[in-house]
mmCIF file as Biopython writes it, N, C-alpha, C and O atoms, coordinates in Angstrom:
data_model
#
loop_
_atom_site.group_PDB
_atom_site.id
_atom_site.type_symbol
_atom_site.label_atom_id
_atom_site.label_alt_id
_atom_site.label_comp_id
_atom_site.label_asym_id
_atom_site.label_entity_id
_atom_site.label_seq_id
_atom_site.pdbx_PDB_ins_code
_atom_site.Cartn_x
_atom_site.Cartn_y
_atom_site.Cartn_z
_atom_site.occupancy
_atom_site.B_iso_or_equiv
_atom_site.auth_seq_id
_atom_site.auth_asym_id
_atom_site.pdbx_PDB_model_num
ATOM 1   N N  . MET A ? 1  ? 7.307  129.859 107.976 1.0 0.0 1  A 1 
ATOM 2   C CA . MET A ? 1  ? 8.273  129.667 106.622 1.0 0.0 1  A 1 
ATOM 3   C C  . MET A ? 1  ? 9.036  128.456 106.245 1.0 0.0 1  A 1 
ATOM 4   O O  . MET A ? 1  ? 9.718  128.175 107.231 1.0 0.0 1  A 1 
ATOM 5   N N  . ALA A ? 2  ? 9.203  127.797 105.512 1.0 0.0 2  A 1 
ATOM 6   C CA . ALA A ? 2  ? 10.688 126.278 105.025 1.0 0.0 2  A 1 
ATOM 7   C C  . ALA A ? 2  ? 10.949 127.220 103.401 1.0 0.0 2  A 1 
ATOM 8   O O  . ALA A ? 2  ? 10.562 128.110 102.643 1.0 0.0 2  A 1 
ATOM 9   N N  . VAL A ? 3  ? 11.918 126.159 103.686 1.0 0.0 3  A 1 
ATOM 10  C CA . VAL A ? 3  ? 13.426 126.906 101.850 1.0 0.0 3  A 1 
ATOM 11  C C  . VAL A ? 3  ? 12.418 126.116 100.773 1.0 0.0 3  A 1 
ATOM 12  O O  . VAL A ? 3  ? 11.762 125.075 100.812 1.0 0.0 3  A 1 
ATOM 13  N N  . LYS A ? 4  ? 12.660 127.222 99.748  1.0 0.0 4  A 1 
ATOM 14  C CA . LYS A ? 4  ? 11.719 126.838 98.882  1.0 0.0 4  A 1 
ATOM 15  C C  . LYS A ? 4  ? 12.807 126.088 97.860  1.0 0.0 4  A 1 
ATOM 16  O O  . LYS A ? 4  ? 14.034 126.181 97.848  1.0 0.0 4  A 1 
ATOM 17  N N  . ILE A ? 5  ? 11.820 125.230 96.919  1.0 0.0 5  A 1 
ATOM 18  C CA . ILE A ? 5  ? 12.590 124.386 96.072  1.0 0.0 5  A 1 
ATOM 19  C C  . ILE A ? 5  ? 12.182 124.400 95.012  1.0 0.0 5  A 1 
ATOM 20  O O  . ILE A ? 5  ? 11.000 124.120 94.808  1.0 0.0 5  A 1 
ATOM 21  N N  . ASP A ? 6  ? 13.092 124.752 93.933  1.0 0.0 6  A 1 
ATOM 22  C CA . ASP A ? 6  ? 12.536 124.728 92.574  1.0 0.0 6  A 1 
ATOM 23  C C  . ASP A ? 6  ? 13.049 123.536 91.801  1.0 0.0 6  A 1 
ATOM 24  O O  . ASP A ? 6  ? 14.130 123.264 91.279  1.0 0.0 6  A 1 
ATOM 25  N N  . LYS A ? 7  ? 11.835 122.896 91.918  1.0 0.0 7  A 1 
ATOM 26  C CA . LYS A ? 7  ? 11.311 121.305 91.198  1.0 0.0 7  A 1 
ATOM 27  C C  . LYS A ? 7  ? 12.235 121.375 89.965  1.0 0.0 7  A 1 
ATOM 28  O O  . LYS A ? 7  ? 13.198 120.622 89.821  1.0 0.0 7  A 1 
ATOM 29  N N  . ASN A ? 8  ? 11.820 122.482 88.948  1.0 0.0 8  A 1 
ATOM 30  C CA . ASN A ? 8  ? 12.651 122.237 87.758  1.0 0.0 8  A 1 
ATOM 31  C C  . ASN A ? 8  ? 14.049 122.459 87.911  1.0 0.0 8  A 1 
ATOM 32  O O  . ASN A ? 8  ? 14.706 121.932 87.014  1.0 0.0 8  A 1 
ATOM 33  N N  . THR A ? 9  ? 14.672 123.041 88.719  1.0 0.0 9  A 1 
ATOM 34  C CA . THR A ? 9  ? 15.857 123.191 88.987  1.0 0.0 9  A 1 
ATOM 35  C C  . THR A ? 9  ? 16.855 121.983 89.298  1.0 0.0 9  A 1 
ATOM 36  O O  . THR A ? 9  ? 17.879 121.550 88.771  1.0 0.0 9  A 1 
ATOM 37  N N  . CYS A ? 10 ? 16.037 121.628 90.454  1.0 0.0 10 A 1 
ATOM 38  C CA . CYS A ? 10 ? 16.564 120.262 91.131  1.0 0.0 10 A 1 
ATOM 39  C C  . CYS A ? 10 ? 17.135 119.097 90.314  1.0 0.0 10 A 1 
ATOM 40  O O  . CYS A ? 10 ? 16.428 118.413 89.574  1.0 0.0 10 A 1 
ATOM 41  N N  . ILE A ? 11 ? 18.685 118.870 90.516  1.0 0.0 11 A 1 
ATOM 42  C CA . ILE A ? 11 ? 18.853 117.287 89.780  1.0 0.0 11 A 1 
ATOM 43  C C  . ILE A ? 11 ? 18.870 116.088 90.615  1.0 0.0 11 A 1 
ATOM 44  O O  . ILE A ? 11 ? 19.196 114.969 90.219  1.0 0.0 11 A 1 
ATOM 45  N N  . GLY A ? 12 ? 18.494 116.400 91.811  1.0 0.0 12 A 1 
ATOM 46  C CA . GLY A ? 12 ? 17.951 115.251 92.915  1.0 0.0 12 A 1 
ATOM 47  C C  . GLY A ? 12 ? 19.223 114.695 93.601  1.0 0.0 12 A 1 
ATOM 48  O O  . GLY A ? 12 ? 19.028 113.762 94.381  1.0 0.0 12 A 1 
ATOM 49  N N  . CYS A ? 13 ? 20.474 115.117 93.434  1.0 0.0 13 A 1 
ATOM 50  C CA . CYS A ? 13 ? 21.511 114.882 93.817  1.0 0.0 13 A 1 
ATOM 51  C C  . CYS A ? 13 ? 21.387 114.872 95.460  1.0 0.0 13 A 1 
ATOM 52  O O  . CYS A ? 13 ? 22.554 114.619 95.759  1.0 0.0 13 A 1 
ATOM 53  N N  . GLY A ? 14 ? 21.073 114.927 96.005  1.0 0.0 14 A 1 
ATOM 54  C CA . GLY A ? 14 ? 20.636 114.812 97.857  1.0 0.0 14 A 1 
ATOM 55  C C  . GLY A ? 14 ? 21.609 115.400 98.157  1.0 0.0 14 A 1 
ATOM 56  O O  . GLY A ? 14 ? 21.944 114.825 99.193  1.0 0.0 14 A 1 
ATOM 57  N N  . ALA A ? 15 ? 22.094 115.922 98.032  1.0 0.0 15 A 1 
ATOM 58  C CA . ALA A ? 15 ? 23.660 117.020 98.993  1.0 0.0 15 A 1 
ATOM 59  C C  . ALA A ? 15 ? 22.434 117.777 100.504 1.0 0.0 15 A 1 
ATOM 60  O O  . ALA A ? 15 ? 22.433 117.582 101.719 1.0 0.0 15 A 1 
ATOM 61  N N  . CYS A ? 16 ? 21.656 118.543 99.688  1.0 0.0 16 A 1 
ATOM 62  C CA . CYS A ? 16 ? 20.748 119.404 100.481 1.0 0.0 16 A 1 
ATOM 63  C C  . CYS A ? 16 ? 19.990 118.408 101.941 1.0 0.0 16 A 1 
ATOM 64  O O  . CYS A ? 16 ? 20.123 118.711 103.127 1.0 0.0 16 A 1 
ATOM 65  N N  . VAL A ? 17 ? 19.312 117.359 101.465 1.0 0.0 17 A 1 
ATOM 66  C CA . VAL A ? 17 ? 18.966 116.132 102.303 1.0 0.0 17 A 1 
ATOM 67  C C  . VAL A ? 17 ? 20.260 115.399 103.843 1.0 0.0 17 A 1 
ATOM 68  O O  . VAL A ? 17 ? 20.071 115.225 105.047 1.0 0.0 17 A 1 
ATOM 69  N N  . GLU A ? 18 ? 21.558 115.159 102.876 1.0 0.0 18 A 1 
ATOM 70  C CA . GLU A ? 18 ? 22.470 114.846 103.778 1.0 0.0 18 A 1 
ATOM 71  C C  . GLU A ? 18 ? 22.526 116.055 104.594 1.0 0.0 18 A 1 
ATOM 72  O O  . GLU A ? 18 ? 21.919 115.703 105.606 1.0 0.0 18 A 1 
ATOM 73  N N  . THR A ? 19 ? 22.952 117.492 104.802 1.0 0.0 19 A 1 
ATOM 74  C CA . THR A ? 19 ? 23.368 118.454 105.067 1.0 0.0 19 A 1 
ATOM 75  C C  . THR A ? 19 ? 22.134 118.548 106.036 1.0 0.0 19 A 1 
ATOM 76  O O  . THR A ? 19 ? 22.614 118.410 107.161 1.0 0.0 19 A 1 
ATOM 77  N N  . CYS A ? 20 ? 20.999 118.689 106.123 1.0 0.0 20 A 1 
ATOM 78  C CA . CYS A ? 20 ? 19.933 119.403 106.645 1.0 0.0 20 A 1 
ATOM 79  C C  . CYS A ? 20 ? 20.069 118.376 108.595 1.0 0.0 20 A 1 
ATOM 80  O O  . CYS A ? 20 ? 19.823 117.184 108.782 1.0 0.0 20 A 1 
ATOM 81  N N  . PRO A ? 21 ? 20.473 119.299 109.541 1.0 0.0 21 A 1 
ATOM 82  C CA . PRO A ? 21 ? 20.607 119.232 111.122 1.0 0.0 21 A 1 
ATOM 83  C C  . PRO A ? 21 ? 19.148 118.773 111.453 1.0 0.0 21 A 1 
ATOM 84  O O  . PRO A ? 21 ? 18.989 118.318 112.586 1.0 0.0 21 A 1 
ATOM 85  N N  . VAL A ? 22 ? 18.005 118.829 110.585 1.0 0.0 22 A 1 
ATOM 86  C CA . VAL A ? 22 ? 16.732 118.730 111.529 1.0 0.0 22 A 1 
ATOM 87  C C  . VAL A ? 22 ? 15.970 117.444 110.438 1.0 0.0 22 A 1 
ATOM 88  O O  . VAL A ? 22 ? 14.793 117.101 110.538 1.0 0.0 22 A 1 
ATOM 89  N N  . GLN A ? 23 ? 16.905 116.909 109.481 1.0 0.0 23 A 1 
ATOM 90  C CA . GLN A ? 23 ? 15.986 116.371 108.532 1.0 0.0 23 A 1 
ATOM 91  C C  . GLN A ? 23 ? 14.759 116.431 107.761 1.0 0.0 23 A 1 
ATOM 92  O O  . GLN A ? 23 ? 14.134 115.546 107.176 1.0 0.0 23 A 1 
ATOM 93  N N  . ALA A ? 24 ? 14.572 117.579 107.883 1.0 0.0 24 A 1 
ATOM 94  C CA . ALA A ? 24 ? 13.547 118.382 107.621 1.0 0.0 24 A 1 
ATOM 95  C C  . ALA A ? 24 ? 13.126 118.266 105.885 1.0 0.0 24 A 1 
ATOM 96  O O  . ALA A ? 24 ? 12.062 118.394 105.280 1.0 0.0 24 A 1 
ATOM 97  N N  . LEU A ? 25 ? 14.670 117.930 105.419 1.0 0.0 25 A 1 
ATOM 98  C CA . LEU A ? 25 ? 14.500 117.353 103.818 1.0 0.0 25 A 1 
ATOM 99  C C  . LEU A ? 25 ? 14.339 116.038 103.265 1.0 0.0 25 A 1 
ATOM 100 O O  . LEU A ? 25 ? 14.750 115.186 104.053 1.0 0.0 25 A 1 
ATOM 101 N N  . SER A ? 26 ? 13.745 115.416 101.854 1.0 0.0 26 A 1 
ATOM 102 C CA . SER A ? 26 ? 13.533 114.195 102.167 1.0 0.0 26 A 1 
ATOM 103 C C  . SER A ? 26 ? 13.961 113.981 99.989  1.0 0.0 26 A 1 
ATOM 104 O O  . SER A ? 26 ? 13.507 114.858 99.254  1.0 0.0 26 A 1 
ATOM 105 N N  . MET A ? 27 ? 14.380 113.385 99.667  1.0 0.0 27 A 1 
ATOM 106 C CA . MET A ? 27 ? 13.821 112.779 98.180  1.0 0.0 27 A 1 
ATOM 107 C C  . MET A ? 27 ? 12.496 111.987 97.987  1.0 0.0 27 A 1 
ATOM 108 O O  . MET A ? 27 ? 12.096 111.069 98.702  1.0 0.0 27 A 1 
ATOM 109 N N  . VAL A ? 28 ? 11.829 112.559 96.784  1.0 0.0 28 A 1 
ATOM 110 C CA . VAL A ? 28 ? 10.586 112.465 96.825  1.0 0.0 28 A 1 
ATOM 111 C C  . VAL A ? 28 ? 10.283 112.507 95.094  1.0 0.0 28 A 1 
ATOM 112 O O  . VAL A ? 28 ? 10.283 113.599 94.527  1.0 0.0 28 A 1 
ATOM 113 N N  . ASP A ? 29 ? 10.056 111.378 94.409  1.0 0.0 29 A 1 
ATOM 114 C CA . ASP A ? 29 ? 10.160 111.020 93.449  1.0 0.0 29 A 1 
ATOM 115 C C  . ASP A ? 29 ? 11.372 112.040 92.312  1.0 0.0 29 A 1 
ATOM 116 O O  . ASP A ? 29 ? 11.065 112.715 91.330  1.0 0.0 29 A 1 
ATOM 117 N N  . GLY A ? 30 ? 12.994 111.772 93.017  1.0 0.0 30 A 1 
ATOM 118 C CA . GLY A ? 30 ? 13.908 111.809 92.098  1.0 0.0 30 A 1 
ATOM 119 C C  . GLY A ? 30 ? 14.288 113.292 92.380  1.0 0.0 30 A 1 
ATOM 120 O O  . GLY A ? 30 ? 15.265 113.724 91.768  1.0 0.0 30 A 1 
ATOM 121 N N  . LYS A ? 31 ? 13.589 114.173 93.287  1.0 0.0 31 A 1 
ATOM 122 C CA . LYS A ? 31 ? 13.773 115.318 93.697  1.0 0.0 31 A 1 
ATOM 123 C C  . LYS A ? 31 ? 14.122 115.870 94.647  1.0 0.0 31 A 1 
ATOM 124 O O  . LYS A ? 31 ? 15.251 115.414 94.465  1.0 0.0 31 A 1 
ATOM 125 N N  . ALA A ? 32 ? 14.286 116.686 95.902  1.0 0.0 32 A 1 
ATOM 126 C CA . ALA A ? 32 ? 14.387 117.025 97.143  1.0 0.0 32 A 1 
ATOM 127 C C  . ALA A ? 32 ? 13.023 117.680 97.725  1.0 0.0 32 A 1 
ATOM 128 O O  . ALA A ? 32 ? 12.565 118.455 96.885  1.0 0.0 32 A 1 
ATOM 129 N N  . ASP A ? 33 ? 12.454 117.633 98.565  1.0 0.0 33 A 1 
ATOM 130 C CA . ASP A ? 33 ? 10.485 117.832 98.747  1.0 0.0 33 A 1 
ATOM 131 C C  . ASP A ? 33 ? 11.703 118.173 100.461 1.0 0.0 33 A 1 
ATOM 132 O O  . ASP A ? 33 ? 12.745 117.703 100.919 1.0 0.0 33 A 1 
ATOM 133 N N  . VAL A ? 34 ? 10.824 119.108 100.788 1.0 0.0 34 A 1 
ATOM 134 C CA . VAL A ? 34 ? 10.656 119.919 102.338 1.0 0.0 34 A 1 
ATOM 135 C C  . VAL A ? 34 ? 9.632  119.645 103.110 1.0 0.0 34 A 1 
ATOM 136 O O  . VAL A ? 34 ? 8.493  119.839 102.688 1.0 0.0 34 A 1 
ATOM 137 N N  . ASP A ? 35 ? 9.866  119.133 104.406 1.0 0.0 35 A 1 
ATOM 138 C CA . ASP A ? 35 ? 8.583  119.268 105.536 1.0 0.0 35 A 1 
ATOM 139 C C  . ASP A ? 35 ? 8.508  120.432 105.864 1.0 0.0 35 A 1 
ATOM 140 O O  . ASP A ? 35 ? 9.495  120.867 106.457 1.0 0.0 35 A 1 
ATOM 141 N N  . PRO A ? 36 ? 7.388  121.353 105.630 1.0 0.0 36 A 1 
ATOM 142 C CA . PRO A ? 36 ? 7.607  122.604 106.215 1.0 0.0 36 A 1 
ATOM 143 C C  . PRO A ? 36 ? 7.659  122.985 107.745 1.0 0.0 36 A 1 
ATOM 144 O O  . PRO A ? 36 ? 8.168  123.975 108.271 1.0 0.0 36 A 1 
ATOM 145 N N  . GLU A ? 37 ? 6.792  121.609 108.474 1.0 0.0 37 A 1 
ATOM 146 C CA . GLU A ? 37 ? 6.803  121.468 109.989 1.0 0.0 37 A 1 
ATOM 147 C C  . GLU A ? 37 ? 7.957  121.544 110.646 1.0 0.0 37 A 1 
ATOM 148 O O  . GLU A ? 37 ? 8.240  121.977 111.763 1.0 0.0 37 A 1 
ATOM 149 N N  . THR A ? 38 ? 9.013  120.726 109.209 1.0 0.0 38 A 1 
ATOM 150 C CA . THR A ? 38 ? 10.287 120.933 111.049 1.0 0.0 38 A 1 
ATOM 151 C C  . THR A ? 38 ? 11.308 121.843 110.444 1.0 0.0 38 A 1 
ATOM 152 O O  . THR A ? 38 ? 12.234 122.340 111.085 1.0 0.0 38 A 1 
ATOM 153 N N  . CYS A ? 39 ? 11.065 122.043 109.074 1.0 0.0 39 A 1 
ATOM 154 C CA . CYS A ? 39 ? 12.127 123.309 108.580 1.0 0.0 39 A 1 
ATOM 155 C C  . CYS A ? 39 ? 12.105 124.414 109.643 1.0 0.0 39 A 1 
ATOM 156 O O  . CYS A ? 39 ? 11.107 124.855 110.214 1.0 0.0 39 A 1 
ATOM 157 N N  . VAL A ? 40 ? 13.487 124.814 109.821 1.0 0.0 40 A 1 
ATOM 158 C CA . VAL A ? 40 ? 13.754 125.776 110.910 1.0 0.0 40 A 1 
ATOM 159 C C  . VAL A ? 40 ? 14.497 127.027 109.822 1.0 0.0 40 A 1 
ATOM 160 O O  . VAL A ? 40 ? 14.771 128.171 110.184 1.0 0.0 40 A 1 
ATOM 161 N N  . ASP A ? 41 ? 14.591 126.787 109.237 1.0 0.0 41 A 1 
ATOM 162 C CA . ASP A ? 41 ? 14.783 128.313 107.808 1.0 0.0 41 A 1 
ATOM 163 C C  . ASP A ? 41 ? 16.510 128.481 108.452 1.0 0.0 41 A 1 
ATOM 164 O O  . ASP A ? 41 ? 17.126 129.534 108.614 1.0 0.0 41 A 1 
ATOM 165 N N  . CYS A ? 42 ? 16.886 127.365 108.672 1.0 0.0 42 A 1 
ATOM 166 C CA . CYS A ? 42 ? 18.835 127.611 109.182 1.0 0.0 42 A 1 
ATOM 167 C C  . CYS A ? 42 ? 19.761 127.660 108.039 1.0 0.0 42 A 1 
ATOM 168 O O  . CYS A ? 42 ? 20.944 127.921 108.256 1.0 0.0 42 A 1 
ATOM 169 N N  . GLY A ? 43 ? 19.174 127.343 106.363 1.0 0.0 43 A 1 
ATOM 170 C CA . GLY A ? 43 ? 19.652 127.672 105.625 1.0 0.0 43 A 1 
ATOM 171 C C  . GLY A ? 43 ? 20.993 126.638 105.016 1.0 0.0 43 A 1 
ATOM 172 O O  . GLY A ? 43 ? 21.645 126.782 103.982 1.0 0.0 43 A 1 
ATOM 173 N N  . ALA A ? 44 ? 21.100 125.622 106.035 1.0 0.0 44 A 1 
ATOM 174 C CA . ALA A ? 44 ? 22.442 124.758 105.696 1.0 0.0 44 A 1 
ATOM 175 C C  . ALA A ? 44 ? 22.454 124.373 104.377 1.0 0.0 44 A 1 
ATOM 176 O O  . ALA A ? 44 ? 23.491 124.337 103.714 1.0 0.0 44 A 1 
ATOM 177 N N  . CYS A ? 45 ? 21.148 124.024 103.868 1.0 0.0 45 A 1 
ATOM 178 C CA . CYS A ? 45 ? 21.253 123.154 102.932 1.0 0.0 45 A 1 
ATOM 179 C C  . CYS A ? 45 ? 20.856 124.067 101.297 1.0 0.0 45 A 1 
ATOM 180 O O  . CYS A ? 45 ? 20.869 123.590 100.162 1.0 0.0 45 A 1 
ATOM 181 N N  . VAL A ? 46 ? 20.566 125.330 101.680 1.0 0.0 46 A 1 
ATOM 182 C CA . VAL A ? 46 ? 21.074 126.655 100.151 1.0 0.0 46 A 1 
ATOM 183 C C  . VAL A ? 46 ? 22.499 126.599 100.006 1.0 0.0 46 A 1 
ATOM 184 O O  . VAL A ? 46 ? 23.098 126.596 98.930  1.0 0.0 46 A 1 
ATOM 185 N N  . GLY A ? 47 ? 22.923 126.561 100.960 1.0 0.0 47 A 1 
ATOM 186 C CA . GLY A ? 47 ? 24.880 126.620 100.469 1.0 0.0 47 A 1 
ATOM 187 C C  . GLY A ? 47 ? 25.374 125.358 99.874  1.0 0.0 47 A 1 
ATOM 188 O O  . GLY A ? 47 ? 26.307 125.345 99.071  1.0 0.0 47 A 1 
ATOM 189 N N  . VAL A ? 48 ? 24.826 124.433 100.219 1.0 0.0 48 A 1 
ATOM 190 C CA . VAL A ? 48 ? 25.511 123.209 99.305  1.0 0.0 48 A 1 
ATOM 191 C C  . VAL A ? 48 ? 24.711 122.828 97.968  1.0 0.0 48 A 1 
ATOM 192 O O  . VAL A ? 48 ? 25.036 121.853 97.292  1.0 0.0 48 A 1 
ATOM 193 N N  . CYS A ? 49 ? 23.508 123.775 97.598  1.0 0.0 49 A 1 
ATOM 194 C CA . CYS A ? 49 ? 23.131 123.074 96.208  1.0 0.0 49 A 1 
ATOM 195 C C  . CYS A ? 49 ? 23.754 123.498 95.681  1.0 0.0 49 A 1 
ATOM 196 O O  . CYS A ? 49 ? 24.196 124.622 95.916  1.0 0.0 49 A 1 
ATOM 197 N N  . PRO A ? 50 ? 24.182 122.529 94.387  1.0 0.0 50 A 1 
ATOM 198 C CA . PRO A ? 50 ? 25.416 122.676 93.270  1.0 0.0 50 A 1 
ATOM 199 C C  . PRO A ? 50 ? 24.504 123.469 92.130  1.0 0.0 50 A 1 
ATOM 200 O O  . PRO A ? 50 ? 24.958 124.184 91.237  1.0 0.0 50 A 1 
ATOM 201 N N  . VAL A ? 51 ? 23.022 123.149 92.393  1.0 0.0 51 A 1 
ATOM 202 C CA . VAL A ? 51 ? 22.552 124.318 91.087  1.0 0.0 51 A 1 
ATOM 203 C C  . VAL A ? 51 ? 21.681 125.147 91.522  1.0 0.0 51 A 1 
ATOM 204 O O  . VAL A ? 51 ? 20.735 125.368 90.766  1.0 0.0 51 A 1 
ATOM 205 N N  . GLN A ? 52 ? 21.724 125.965 93.049  1.0 0.0 52 A 1 
ATOM 206 C CA . GLN A ? 52 ? 20.795 126.939 93.339  1.0 0.0 52 A 1 
ATOM 207 C C  . GLN A ? 52 ? 19.772 126.532 93.559  1.0 0.0 52 A 1 
ATOM 208 O O  . GLN A ? 52 ? 19.496 127.461 94.317  1.0 0.0 52 A 1 
ATOM 209 N N  . ALA A ? 53 ? 18.905 125.941 93.579  1.0 0.0 53 A 1 
ATOM 210 C CA . ALA A ? 53 ? 17.192 125.546 93.407  1.0 0.0 53 A 1 
ATOM 211 C C  . ALA A ? 53 ? 17.269 125.394 94.463  1.0 0.0 53 A 1 
ATOM 212 O O  . ALA A ? 53 ? 16.401 124.522 94.482  1.0 0.0 53 A 1 
ATOM 213 N N  . LEU A ? 54 ? 17.634 125.485 95.719  1.0 0.0 54 A 1 
ATOM 214 C CA . LEU A ? 54 ? 17.093 125.925 97.218  1.0 0.0 54 A 1 
ATOM 215 C C  . LEU A ? 54 ? 17.084 127.523 97.736  1.0 0.0 54 A 1 
ATOM 216 O O  . LEU A ? 54 ? 18.032 128.271 97.494  1.0 0.0 54 A 1 
ATOM 217 N N  . SER A ? 55 ? 16.250 127.822 98.258  1.0 0.0 55 A 1 
ATOM 218 C CA . SER A ? 55 ? 15.818 129.463 98.584  1.0 0.0 55 A 1 
ATOM 219 C C  . SER A ? 55 ? 15.773 129.606 99.965  1.0 0.0 55 A 1 
ATOM 220 O O  . SER A ? 55 ? 15.836 128.558 100.607 1.0 0.0 55 A 1 
ATOM 221 N N  . LEU A ? 56 ? 15.679 130.643 100.572 1.0 0.0 56 A 1 
ATOM 222 C CA . LEU A ? 56 ? 14.883 131.268 101.935 1.0 0.0 56 A 1 
ATOM 223 C C  . LEU A ? 56 ? 13.741 131.811 101.475 1.0 0.0 56 A 1 
ATOM 224 O O  . LEU A ? 56 ? 12.954 132.346 102.256 1.0 0.0 56 A 1 
#
């Protein structure tokens, strides 16, 4: 599994991208995007999202 991103809620701030310890997140078309092959479900990104757009 990988972190889930609600694209409708994401504001594109990039906080999750900067926080990800395995660089599984990137910005695509102004929104966060996850590489499910790289994501290790650590949850680091979930806690830093100011709009709760990410979940495990």
